[in-house]
C-alpha positions as CSV (number, residue, x, y, z in Angstrom):
1,X,90.9,81.9,48.9
2,X,92.2,79.3,51.4
3,X,94.4,76.4,50.6
4,X,91.6,74.0,51.5
5,X,89.2,75.7,49.1
6,X,91.7,75.6,46.3
7,X,92.4,71.9,46.9
8,X,88.7,71.1,46.9
9,X,88.2,73.1,43.6
10,X,91.0,71.2,41.9
11,X,90.3,67.7,43.2
12,X,87.9,66.7,40.4
13,X,90.2,68.0,37.7
14,X,93.2,66.3,39.2
15,X,91.4,63.0,39.5
16,X,90.2,63.2,35.9
17,X,93.6,64.0,34.6
18,X,95.2,61.2,36.5
19,X,92.7,58.7,35.1
20,X,93.0,60.1,31.5
21,X,96.8,60.0,31.7
22,X,97.2,56.6,33.3
23,X,94.6,54.6,31.2
24,X,95.2,56.0,27.7
25,X,97.8,55.3,25.1
26,X,101.1,57.2,25.3
27,X,100.9,60.4,23.2
28,X,97.2,60.2,22.8
29,X,95.0,63.3,22.6
30,X,93.7,62.4,26.1
31,X,97.3,62.3,27.5
32,X,98.1,65.6,25.9
33,X,95.0,67.2,27.3
34,X,95.9,65.8,30.7
35,X,99.3,67.4,30.6
36,X,97.7,70.7,29.6
37,X,95.3,70.4,32.6
38,X,98.1,69.6,34.9
39,X,100.0,72.6,33.7
40,X,97.0,74.8,34.4
41,X,96.5,73.4,37.9
42,X,100.2,73.9,38.7
43,X,100.0,77.5,37.3
44,X,97.0,78.2,39.6
45,X,99.1,77.1,42.6
46,X,102.0,79.3,41.5
47,X,99.6,82.3,41.3
48,X,98.1,81.5,44.7
49,X,101.5,81.1,46.4
50,X,102.8,84.3,44.8
51,X,99.8,86.3,46.0
52,X,100.0,84.7,49.5
53,X,103.7,85.6,49.6
54,X,103.1,89.1,48.5
55,X,100.4,89.6,51.2
56,X,102.7,88.1,53.9
57,X,105.5,90.5,52.9
58,X,103.2,93.5,53.0
59,X,102.0,92.5,56.5
60,X,105.5,91.7,57.8
61,X,107.5,94.6,56.3
62,X,105.1,97.4,55.7
63,X,102.3,97.5,58.3
64,X,101.7,101.2,57.5
65,X,100.5,100.3,54.0
66,X,97.5,98.4,55.4
67,X,96.3,101.4,57.5
C-alpha cells in the first residue's frame, strides 16, 4: 500500500476525530473515542513504516533473498 492510499483511507477518520475532539466537552465519551481512534491511526502508521523499513533493508542488504 502506498503512502498516498493510506492517507486517503485515514482522511475521513481523522476529520471525524478532530471534530469530535474539538467540539465536545472535555473528558466526554466522544473525546475518549476520538483518542482511541487517534491511537489506532497512529498504530497503523507505525505498522506501515515498520513494514516499509523492513522491505527497504531486505532490498538494500540482502538482494539474494529476493531471487
